[in-house]
C-alpha positions, -999 to +999 in steps of 0.1 A: +000+000+000+029+024+008+043+019-027+009+027-043+004+060-025+032+079-043+019+066-077-017+076-069-004+110-058+016+114-090-014+105-111-035+130-093-010+157-099-007+149-136-044+149-142-049+181-122-023+199-143-040+193-177-052+223-195-089+231-194-108+220-225-115+249-249-148+266-243-174+255-269-186+284-291-218+301-282-245+303-310-257+337-323-284+344-349-277+369-377-290+404-367-288+395-329-262+412-307-239+388-289-211+391-263-177+375-264-148+375-240-112+371-252-107+335-265-144+329-269-161+323-302-196+324-316-210+300-343-234+321-365-267+302-369-277+295-405-241+299-418-209+279-415-191+310-400-175+312-366-163+345-352-137+345-324-125+374-302-088+368-300-079+398-278-085+434-269-050+446-278-052+482-266-077+505-248-070+542-251-103+554-237-102+582-212-112+571-177-144+587-163-126+604-134-103+623-157-112+652-180-095+645-213-093+667-244-098+635-265-105+598-258-088+572-279-101+540-295-102+504-284-083+480-306-092+443-309-083+413-329-109+389-342-108+359-365-136+346-388-135+310-400-157+295-427-163+258-421-130+239-418-111+266-437-082+285-421-094+314-399-087+349-412-077+376-386-089+412-386-079+441-364-108+464-356-109+497-337-138+517-323-146+547-301-172+543-274-194+565-252-191+563-214-214+533-213-191+514-236-214+516-266-199+523-300-206+556-317-229+556-347-206+576-369-176+568-390-141+581-382-113+582-408-088+554-403-111+536-377-125+503-389-152+489-365-166+464-389-155+438-414-172+422-444-168+385-448-186+360-470-217+381-476-220+392-439-209+423-421-197+419-385-196+451-364-184+459-329-214+473-309-199+477-273-167+472-253-170+468-215-159+475-189-154+512-194-123+525-175-133+544-144-099+555-129-065+560-143-051+536-117-075+508-126-061+482-149-086+462-169-074+426-172-077+410-206-102+384-192-125+411-179-133+425-214-167+418-229-172+428-265-206+429-282-209+422-319-237+421-344-237+403-377-259+413-406-263+399-441-249+422-468 
């Protein structure tokens, strides 16, 4: 029995160190807003498309407690995959209001949407909104809303 105890303990350690299985994609209907966290994906119903939020790479928005002359954009990387084809990556940027909702106007050099395979995918919101200069938003805390429409 004493010889089995170290083996059992070793097996327990090995199984507890395995990486968590990937999160299955959520499903989202075309024209319905859906929310993704970094690393999460959405299978778009009625299509063979999957949109994945890879990361929020930068957040230049002015925190609420500070009065800024100008607030910057949020930059994020997504990928879109059709069926078993290789995913295509896109970098998007958007400005938001203080509630994290995107502004309904276009800005030169700012791309908040992408056309892919007859659909347009647009960023609708980025949360949380920074409150204080000293607050650091962790990557895992971001929630990005998207909407897909047929072109």
